[in-house]
N, CA, C and O atoms as a CHARMM CRD file, in Angstrom:
* protein
*
  268
    1    1 MET  N     -0.23300   0.43800 -10.41100 PROA 1      0.00000
    2    1 MET  CA    -1.18700   1.16100 -11.21200 PROA 1      0.00000
    3    1 MET  C     -1.73400   2.37000 -10.44500 PROA 1      0.00000
    4    1 MET  O     -2.12400   2.23800  -9.28500 PROA 1      0.00000
    5    2 PRO  N     -1.76600   3.53400 -11.07700 PROA 2      0.00000
    6    2 PRO  CA    -2.22000   4.76800 -10.43900 PROA 2      0.00000
    7    2 PRO  C     -3.69300   4.55600  -9.97500 PROA 2      0.00000
    8    2 PRO  O     -4.43600   3.80200 -10.60300 PROA 2      0.00000
    9    3 PRO  N     -4.09400   5.21700  -8.89400 PROA 3      0.00000
   10    3 PRO  CA    -5.44000   5.04400  -8.37600 PROA 3      0.00000
   11    3 PRO  C     -6.50600   5.51100  -9.49800 PROA 3      0.00000
   12    3 PRO  O     -7.54500   4.87600  -9.68000 PROA 3      0.00000
   13    4 ARG  N     -6.19100   6.59600 -10.19100 PROA 4      0.00000
   14    4 ARG  CA    -7.16700   7.02800 -11.13100 PROA 4      0.00000
   15    4 ARG  C     -7.40800   6.03400 -12.26700 PROA 4      0.00000
   16    4 ARG  O     -8.54800   5.82500 -12.68100 PROA 4      0.00000
   17    5 LEU  N     -6.35800   5.43500 -12.76000 PROA 5      0.00000
   18    5 LEU  CA    -6.44700   4.38300 -13.76600 PROA 5      0.00000
   19    5 LEU  C     -7.15200   3.18100 -13.22200 PROA 5      0.00000
   20    5 LEU  O     -7.95100   2.56900 -13.93100 PROA 5      0.00000
   21    6 ARG  N     -6.89400   2.82400 -12.02000 PROA 6      0.00000
   22    6 ARG  CA    -7.53900   1.68100 -11.39700 PROA 6      0.00000
   23    6 ARG  C     -9.04500   1.84500 -11.28100 PROA 6      0.00000
   24    6 ARG  O     -9.82700   0.92100 -11.50900 PROA 6      0.00000
   25    7 ARG  N     -9.42100   3.10000 -10.90600 PROA 7      0.00000
   26    7 ARG  CA   -10.84800   3.36000 -10.80700 PROA 7      0.00000
   27    7 ARG  C    -11.54200   3.36000 -12.16900 PROA 7      0.00000
   28    7 ARG  O    -12.69400   2.94700 -12.30400 PROA 7      0.00000
   29    8 PHE  N    -10.79800   3.84200 -13.17800 PROA 8      0.00000
   30    8 PHE  CA   -11.38900   3.88000 -14.58200 PROA 8      0.00000
   31    8 PHE  C    -11.55300   2.41300 -15.04900 PROA 8      0.00000
   32    8 PHE  O    -12.58000   2.06700 -15.63300 PROA 8      0.00000
   33    9 VAL  N    -10.59200   1.59300 -14.80600 PROA 9      0.00000
   34    9 VAL  CA   -10.67600   0.16800 -15.21900 PROA 9      0.00000
   35    9 VAL  C    -11.91100  -0.50500 -14.49100 PROA 9      0.00000
   36    9 VAL  O    -12.68100  -1.26900 -15.07300 PROA 9      0.00000
   37   10 ALA  N    -12.02000  -0.14600 -13.16800 PROA 10     0.00000
   38   10 ALA  CA   -13.10400  -0.82200 -12.36700 PROA 10     0.00000
   39   10 ALA  C    -14.48100  -0.26400 -12.92300 PROA 10     0.00000
   40   10 ALA  O    -15.44300  -1.02400 -13.03300 PROA 10     0.00000
   41   11 ALA  N    -14.55500   0.99700 -13.25300 PROA 11     0.00000
   42   11 ALA  CA   -15.84900   1.56500 -13.79800 PROA 11     0.00000
   43   11 ALA  C    -16.26900   0.85800 -15.06800 PROA 11     0.00000
   44   11 ALA  O    -17.43000   0.49000 -15.24600 PROA 11     0.00000
   45   12 ILE  N    -15.26000   0.67000 -15.98200 PROA 12     0.00000
   46   12 ILE  CA   -15.58800  -0.05000 -17.22500 PROA 12     0.00000
   47   12 ILE  C    -16.01800  -1.51100 -16.96000 PROA 12     0.00000
   48   12 ILE  O    -16.98700  -2.00200 -17.54000 PROA 12     0.00000
   49   13 ALA  N    -15.26400  -2.19300 -16.06300 PROA 13     0.00000
   50   13 ALA  CA   -15.59400  -3.48700 -15.70600 PROA 13     0.00000
   51   13 ALA  C    -17.03000  -3.65500 -15.09200 PROA 13     0.00000
   52   13 ALA  O    -17.73100  -4.63000 -15.36300 PROA 13     0.00000
   53   14 VAL  N    -17.42000  -2.65900 -14.26000 PROA 14     0.00000
   54   14 VAL  CA   -18.71600  -2.70900 -13.66300 PROA 14     0.00000
   55   14 VAL  C    -19.79100  -2.51600 -14.71800 PROA 14     0.00000
   56   14 VAL  O    -20.81500  -3.19700 -14.65900 PROA 14     0.00000
   57   15 LEU  N    -19.61000  -1.62700 -15.67500 PROA 15     0.00000
   58   15 LEU  CA   -20.53500  -1.45900 -16.75400 PROA 15     0.00000
   59   15 LEU  C    -20.67400  -2.71800 -17.59300 PROA 15     0.00000
   60   15 LEU  O    -21.79800  -3.11200 -17.90200 PROA 15     0.00000
   61   16 VAL  N    -19.62000  -3.34300 -17.96300 PROA 16     0.00000
   62   16 VAL  CA   -19.57100  -4.60700 -18.73400 PROA 16     0.00000
   63   16 VAL  C    -20.33000  -5.69800 -17.99000 PROA 16     0.00000
   64   16 VAL  O    -21.18700  -6.39900 -18.52900 PROA 16     0.00000
   65   17 PHE  N    -19.96000  -5.79500 -16.72000 PROA 17     0.00000
   66   17 PHE  CA   -20.58600  -6.85800 -15.88300 PROA 17     0.00000
   67   17 PHE  C    -22.06100  -6.65100 -15.76200 PROA 17     0.00000
   68   17 PHE  O    -22.81400  -7.61900 -15.87000 PROA 17     0.00000
   69   18 LEU  N    -22.54000  -5.39000 -15.53500 PROA 18     0.00000
   70   18 LEU  CA   -23.93800  -5.12400 -15.44200 PROA 18     0.00000
   71   18 LEU  C    -24.73100  -5.39600 -16.72200 PROA 18     0.00000
   72   18 LEU  O    -25.88400  -5.82400 -16.66400 PROA 18     0.00000
   73   19 VAL  N    -24.10900  -5.14600 -17.87400 PROA 19     0.00000
   74   19 VAL  CA   -24.76300  -5.48100 -19.12900 PROA 19     0.00000
   75   19 VAL  C    -25.03000  -6.96200 -19.18800 PROA 19     0.00000
   76   19 VAL  O    -26.15300  -7.37000 -19.48600 PROA 19     0.00000
   77   20 PHE  N    -23.99700  -7.81200 -18.90300 PROA 20     0.00000
   78   20 PHE  CA   -24.17200  -9.22400 -18.89800 PROA 20     0.00000
   79   20 PHE  C    -25.07000  -9.75600 -17.78000 PROA 20     0.00000
   80   20 PHE  O    -25.76800 -10.75300 -17.96100 PROA 20     0.00000
   81   21 TRP  N    -25.05100  -9.09900 -16.64700 PROA 21     0.00000
   82   21 TRP  CA   -25.90000  -9.48000 -15.56900 PROA 21     0.00000
   83   21 TRP  C    -27.37900  -9.35000 -15.91500 PROA 21     0.00000
   84   21 TRP  O    -28.17300 -10.26800 -15.71300 PROA 21     0.00000
   85   22 VAL  N    -27.74100  -8.10600 -16.47600 PROA 22     0.00000
   86   22 VAL  CA   -29.12600  -7.84300 -16.85100 PROA 22     0.00000
   87   22 VAL  C    -29.52000  -8.74900 -18.00900 PROA 22     0.00000
   88   22 VAL  O    -30.63500  -9.27000 -18.02900 PROA 22     0.00000
   89   23 TRP  N    -28.65200  -8.94000 -18.94600 PROA 23     0.00000
   90   23 TRP  CA   -29.01500  -9.90200 -20.12000 PROA 23     0.00000
   91   23 TRP  C    -29.25000 -11.29300 -19.56300 PROA 23     0.00000
   92   23 TRP  O    -30.21100 -11.94900 -19.96300 PROA 23     0.00000
   93   24 GLY  N    -28.40700 -11.76900 -18.65400 PROA 24     0.00000
   94   24 GLY  CA   -28.56700 -13.10600 -18.04200 PROA 24     0.00000
   95   24 GLY  C    -29.83800 -13.17300 -17.24600 PROA 24     0.00000
   96   24 GLY  O    -30.52600 -14.19100 -17.33000 PROA 24     0.00000
   97   25 ALA  N    -30.20900 -12.17100 -16.47900 PROA 25     0.00000
   98   25 ALA  CA   -31.38900 -12.20300 -15.68100 PROA 25     0.00000
   99   25 ALA  C    -32.62800 -12.24700 -16.56800 PROA 25     0.00000
  100   25 ALA  O    -33.52800 -13.05000 -16.32400 PROA 25     0.00000
  101   26 VAL  N    -32.68900 -11.40500 -17.58400 PROA 26     0.00000
  102   26 VAL  CA   -33.85000 -11.40000 -18.48300 PROA 26     0.00000
  103   26 VAL  C    -33.92200 -12.67000 -19.20700 PROA 26     0.00000
  104   26 VAL  O    -35.03300 -13.17600 -19.36600 PROA 26     0.00000
  105   27 THR  N    -32.84300 -13.26700 -19.67900 PROA 27     0.00000
  106   27 THR  CA   -32.78500 -14.54800 -20.34900 PROA 27     0.00000
  107   27 THR  C    -33.28400 -15.68300 -19.47200 PROA 27     0.00000
  108   27 THR  O    -34.06800 -16.52600 -19.90700 PROA 27     0.00000
  109   28 LEU  N    -32.80600 -15.69100 -18.20000 PROA 28     0.00000
  110   28 LEU  CA   -33.14500 -16.75100 -17.26900 PROA 28     0.00000
  111   28 LEU  C    -34.65200 -16.61700 -16.93900 PROA 28     0.00000
  112   28 LEU  O    -35.32100 -17.63300 -16.74700 PROA 28     0.00000
  113   29 ASN  N    -35.17000 -15.44100 -16.87300 PROA 29     0.00000
  114   29 ASN  CA   -36.54200 -15.14300 -16.54000 PROA 29     0.00000
  115   29 ASN  C    -37.49300 -15.76900 -17.54500 PROA 29     0.00000
  116   29 ASN  O    -38.62800 -16.09900 -17.19900 PROA 29     0.00000
  117   30 GLU  N    -37.05200 -15.93500 -18.77500 PROA 30     0.00000
  118   30 GLU  CA   -37.92600 -16.48700 -19.75500 PROA 30     0.00000
  119   30 GLU  C    -38.22400 -17.99600 -19.47600 PROA 30     0.00000
  120   30 GLU  O    -39.25000 -18.51000 -19.92100 PROA 30     0.00000
  121   31 TYR  N    -37.35900 -18.66900 -18.76900 PROA 31     0.00000
  122   31 TYR  CA   -37.56300 -20.06800 -18.46900 PROA 31     0.00000
  123   31 TYR  C    -38.32000 -20.32200 -17.16900 PROA 31     0.00000
  124   31 TYR  O    -38.60700 -21.46600 -16.81600 PROA 31     0.00000
  125   32 LEU  N    -38.64000 -19.22900 -16.45700 PROA 32     0.00000
  126   32 LEU  CA   -39.47500 -19.39900 -15.23900 PROA 32     0.00000
  127   32 LEU  C    -40.93600 -19.30300 -15.58400 PROA 32     0.00000
  128   32 LEU  O    -41.32300 -18.71300 -16.59200 PROA 32     0.00000
  129   33 PRO  N    -41.75000 -19.90100 -14.71900 PROA 33     0.00000
  130   33 PRO  CA   -43.20100 -19.78300 -14.92400 PROA 33     0.00000
  131   33 PRO  C    -43.66400 -18.34200 -14.89500 PROA 33     0.00000
  132   33 PRO  O    -43.11500 -17.51300 -14.16900 PROA 33     0.00000
  133   34 ASP  N    -44.67600 -18.05300 -15.68900 PROA 34     0.00000
  134   34 ASP  CA   -45.14300 -16.65200 -15.82000 PROA 34     0.00000
  135   34 ASP  C    -46.20300 -16.39200 -14.62500 PROA 34     0.00000
  136   34 ASP  O    -47.41300 -16.27900 -14.82100 PROA 34     0.00000
  137   35 ILE  N    -45.63900 -16.32000 -13.47900 PROA 35     0.00000
  138   35 ILE  CA   -46.50900 -16.01700 -12.23300 PROA 35     0.00000
  139   35 ILE  C    -45.87000 -14.76700 -11.61900 PROA 35     0.00000
  140   35 ILE  O    -44.64600 -14.65900 -11.54600 PROA 35     0.00000
  141   36 TRP  N    -46.70400 -13.83700 -11.18600 PROA 36     0.00000
  142   36 TRP  CA   -46.22600 -12.57600 -10.70200 PROA 36     0.00000
  143   36 TRP  C    -45.30900 -12.70100  -9.51000 PROA 36     0.00000
  144   36 TRP  O    -44.27800 -12.03100  -9.46000 PROA 36     0.00000
  145   37 TRP  N    -45.65000 -13.54000  -8.54700 PROA 37     0.00000
  146   37 TRP  CA   -44.79200 -13.70700  -7.36700 PROA 37     0.00000
  147   37 TRP  C    -43.44100 -14.36500  -7.65700 PROA 37     0.00000
  148   37 TRP  O    -42.46400 -14.08900  -6.96100 PROA 37     0.00000
  149   38 VAL  N    -43.37400 -15.19100  -8.62600 PROA 38     0.00000
  150   38 VAL  CA   -42.10500 -15.75100  -9.07000 PROA 38     0.00000
  151   38 VAL  C    -41.23400 -14.71000  -9.64100 PROA 38     0.00000
  152   38 VAL  O    -40.04200 -14.63400  -9.34200 PROA 38     0.00000
  153   39 ASP  N    -41.83800 -13.88000 -10.48800 PROA 39     0.00000
  154   39 ASP  CA   -41.09000 -12.71200 -11.05700 PROA 39     0.00000
  155   39 ASP  C    -40.60100 -11.78100  -9.97800 PROA 39     0.00000
  156   39 ASP  O    -39.48000 -11.27500 -10.02400 PROA 39     0.00000
  157   40 MET  N    -41.47500 -11.56100  -8.99100 PROA 40     0.00000
  158   40 MET  CA   -41.07400 -10.60800  -7.88100 PROA 40     0.00000
  159   40 MET  C    -39.88200 -11.19500  -7.08700 PROA 40     0.00000
  160   40 MET  O    -38.94100 -10.45600  -6.79600 PROA 40     0.00000
  161   41 ILE  N    -39.88800 -12.41800  -6.75000 PROA 41     0.00000
  162   41 ILE  CA   -38.84100 -13.05100  -6.04700 PROA 41     0.00000
  163   41 ILE  C    -37.60900 -13.08400  -6.86400 PROA 41     0.00000
  164   41 ILE  O    -36.54100 -12.69400  -6.39400 PROA 41     0.00000
  165   42 PHE  N    -37.72000 -13.54600  -8.09500 PROA 42     0.00000
  166   42 PHE  CA   -36.51400 -13.61500  -9.04500 PROA 42     0.00000
  167   42 PHE  C    -35.82700 -12.25200  -9.21800 PROA 42     0.00000
  168   42 PHE  O    -34.60900 -12.14200  -9.07900 PROA 42     0.00000
  169   43 PHE  N    -36.63800 -11.19600  -9.52700 PROA 43     0.00000
  170   43 PHE  CA   -35.96600  -9.94900  -9.79200 PROA 43     0.00000
  171   43 PHE  C    -35.50600  -9.26600  -8.52300 PROA 43     0.00000
  172   43 PHE  O    -34.58300  -8.45300  -8.58500 PROA 43     0.00000
  173   44 THR  N    -36.10000  -9.55200  -7.37200 PROA 44     0.00000
  174   44 THR  CA   -35.57100  -9.13500  -6.10900 PROA 44     0.00000
  175   44 THR  C    -34.18900  -9.68700  -5.84500 PROA 44     0.00000
  176   44 THR  O    -33.25900  -8.96300  -5.48900 PROA 44     0.00000
  177   45 VAL  N    -34.08200 -10.98300  -6.02700 PROA 45     0.00000
  178   45 VAL  CA   -32.76000 -11.60400  -5.82900 PROA 45     0.00000
  179   45 VAL  C    -31.77500 -11.17600  -6.88600 PROA 45     0.00000
  180   45 VAL  O    -30.61800 -10.93500  -6.54100 PROA 45     0.00000
  181   46 ALA  N    -32.13500 -11.06400  -8.12900 PROA 46     0.00000
  182   46 ALA  CA   -31.24800 -10.55200  -9.13800 PROA 46     0.00000
  183   46 ALA  C    -30.86100  -9.12800  -8.99100 PROA 46     0.00000
  184   46 ALA  O    -29.74100  -8.75600  -9.34300 PROA 46     0.00000
  185   47 GLY  N    -31.79100  -8.26500  -8.45500 PROA 47     0.00000
  186   47 GLY  CA   -31.55900  -6.89300  -8.20600 PROA 47     0.00000
  187   47 GLY  C    -30.61700  -6.64300  -7.06600 PROA 47     0.00000
  188   47 GLY  O    -29.86700  -5.66700  -7.08700 PROA 47     0.00000
  189   48 ILE  N    -30.63700  -7.50900  -6.05900 PROA 48     0.00000
  190   48 ILE  CA   -29.76900  -7.37300  -4.92600 PROA 48     0.00000
  191   48 ILE  C    -28.45300  -8.07600  -5.14400 PROA 48     0.00000
  192   48 ILE  O    -27.40800  -7.66200  -4.64200 PROA 48     0.00000
  193   49 GLY  N    -28.53000  -9.16300  -5.91400 PROA 49     0.00000
  194   49 GLY  CA   -27.36900 -10.05800  -6.09000 PROA 49     0.00000
  195   49 GLY  C    -26.22400  -9.55300  -6.91400 PROA 49     0.00000
  196   49 GLY  O    -25.11000 -10.06900  -6.83000 PROA 49     0.00000
  197   50 TRP  N    -26.49900  -8.51100  -7.73800 PROA 50     0.00000
  198   50 TRP  CA   -25.42000  -8.00500  -8.64900 PROA 50     0.00000
  199   50 TRP  C    -24.25500  -7.39300  -7.83600 PROA 50     0.00000
  200   50 TRP  O    -23.11700  -7.35500  -8.30600 PROA 50     0.00000
  201   51 GLY  N    -24.54300  -6.93400  -6.66100 PROA 51     0.00000
  202   51 GLY  CA   -23.50000  -6.26400  -5.84600 PROA 51     0.00000
  203   51 GLY  C    -22.50900  -7.14700  -5.32300 PROA 51     0.00000
  204   51 GLY  O    -21.35200  -6.73800  -5.22900 PROA 51     0.00000
  205   52 PHE  N    -22.83000  -8.38900  -4.94300 PROA 52     0.00000
  206   52 PHE  CA   -21.93400  -9.25000  -4.28600 PROA 52     0.00000
  207   52 PHE  C    -20.67900  -9.62700  -5.13300 PROA 52     0.00000
  208   52 PHE  O    -19.56300  -9.60700  -4.61300 PROA 52     0.00000
  209   53 PRO  N    -20.86000  -9.95900  -6.40000 PROA 53     0.00000
  210   53 PRO  CA   -19.63500 -10.24700  -7.20800 PROA 53     0.00000
  211   53 PRO  C    -18.70700  -9.01800  -7.41300 PROA 53     0.00000
  212   53 PRO  O    -17.50800  -9.14800  -7.65900 PROA 53     0.00000
  213   54 LEU  N    -19.32700  -7.82700  -7.30000 PROA 54     0.00000
  214   54 LEU  CA   -18.48900  -6.65200  -7.54700 PROA 54     0.00000
  215   54 LEU  C    -17.72400  -6.13400  -6.38200 PROA 54     0.00000
  216   54 LEU  O    -16.86200  -5.27300  -6.55900 PROA 54     0.00000
  217   55 ILE  N    -17.98700  -6.60600  -5.20300 PROA 55     0.00000
  218   55 ILE  CA   -17.34000  -6.13900  -3.98400 PROA 55     0.00000
  219   55 ILE  C    -15.86100  -6.26600  -4.08400 PROA 55     0.00000
  220   55 ILE  O    -15.18800  -5.29300  -3.74400 PROA 55     0.00000
  221   56 PRO  N    -15.24600  -7.39200  -4.52600 PROA 56     0.00000
  222   56 PRO  CA   -13.76300  -7.45800  -4.58500 PROA 56     0.00000
  223   56 PRO  C    -13.22500  -6.46200  -5.62400 PROA 56     0.00000
  224   56 PRO  O    -12.16200  -5.87500  -5.41900 PROA 56     0.00000
  225   57 LEU  N    -13.93500  -6.27100  -6.71800 PROA 57     0.00000
  226   57 LEU  CA   -13.43700  -5.27700  -7.71700 PROA 57     0.00000
  227   57 LEU  C    -13.43500  -3.88100  -7.12400 PROA 57     0.00000
  228   57 LEU  O    -12.45700  -3.15300  -7.29200 PROA 57     0.00000
  229   58 LEU  N    -14.44000  -3.50500  -6.47300 PROA 58     0.00000
  230   58 LEU  CA   -14.52200  -2.16300  -5.89000 PROA 58     0.00000
  231   58 LEU  C    -13.53500  -1.97500  -4.77400 PROA 58     0.00000
  232   58 LEU  O    -13.00800  -0.87200  -4.62800 PROA 58     0.00000
  233   59 ARG  N    -13.25900  -2.94600  -4.00300 PROA 59     0.00000
  234   59 ARG  CA   -12.17200  -2.88500  -2.98000 PROA 59     0.00000
  235   59 ARG  C    -10.82100  -2.72500  -3.63500 PROA 59     0.00000
  236   59 ARG  O     -9.97300  -1.96200  -3.17100 PROA 59     0.00000
  237   60 TRP  N    -10.62400  -3.47500  -4.75200 PROA 60     0.00000
  238   60 TRP  CA    -9.34600  -3.29900  -5.42000 PROA 60     0.00000
  239   60 TRP  C     -9.19800  -1.94800  -5.99700 PROA 60     0.00000
  240   60 TRP  O     -8.08700  -1.42000  -5.96300 PROA 60     0.00000
  241   61 ALA  N    -10.24500  -1.31200  -6.54600 PROA 61     0.00000
  242   61 ALA  CA   -10.25900  -0.00700  -7.08100 PROA 61     0.00000
  243   61 ALA  C     -9.91700   1.12800  -6.03800 PROA 61     0.00000
  244   61 ALA  O     -9.34600   2.16800  -6.36700 PROA 61     0.00000
  245   62 GLU  N    -10.30000   0.84600  -4.80300 PROA 62     0.00000
  246   62 GLU  CA   -10.15800   1.85700  -3.81900 PROA 62     0.00000
  247   62 GLU  C     -9.05000   1.67000  -2.84500 PROA 62     0.00000
  248   62 GLU  O     -8.87500   2.45900  -1.91600 PROA 62     0.00000
  249   63 ARG  N     -8.26000   0.57300  -3.06400 PROA 63     0.00000
  250   63 ARG  CA    -7.20300   0.31600  -2.16700 PROA 63     0.00000
  251   63 ARG  C     -5.99900   1.37900  -2.39600 PROA 63     0.00000
  252   63 ARG  O     -5.85400   2.02300  -3.43400 PROA 63     0.00000
  253   64 GLU  N     -5.18400   1.45500  -1.29000 PROA 64     0.00000
  254   64 GLU  CA    -4.07700   2.38500  -1.32200 PROA 64     0.00000
  255   64 GLU  C     -2.96300   1.79300  -2.14700 PROA 64     0.00000
  256   64 GLU  O     -2.84400   0.57500  -2.27800 PROA 64     0.00000
  257   65 ASN  N     -2.14500   2.67300  -2.70400 PROA 65     0.00000
  258   65 ASN  CA    -0.95900   2.23300  -3.43500 PROA 65     0.00000
  259   65 ASN  C      0.03300   1.60200  -2.49400 PROA 65     0.00000
  260   65 ASN  O      0.21000   2.04500  -1.35900 PROA 65     0.00000
  261   66 ARG  N      0.67900   0.55800  -2.98000 PROA 66     0.00000
  262   66 ARG  CA     1.68300  -0.15700  -2.07300 PROA 66     0.00000
  263   66 ARG  C      3.01200   0.24600  -2.71400 PROA 66     0.00000
  264   66 ARG  O      3.21000   0.08800  -3.91900 PROA 66     0.00000
  265   67 LYS  N      3.91000   0.76600  -1.88900 PROA 67     0.00000
  266   67 LYS  CA     5.23200   1.16800  -2.37000 PROA 67     0.00000
  267   67 LYS  C      6.28500   0.63300  -1.39600 PROA 67     0.00000
  268   67 LYS  O      7.48000   0.85100  -1.59800 PROA 67     0.00000
């Protein structure tokens, strides 16, 4: 797959993933107690945590072509 197409596919995948990640975080937050420090901890973890599942995808998008 050409690098340009691989980056395009990865960009679309990141956008789709983030939509579901945010939806999941907001939905899960509804089940937590309504305390400010619980919200702060939850959204800090959710805000940092989205990057870890995307690392393999971004590495794939930026790798060199194998010939």
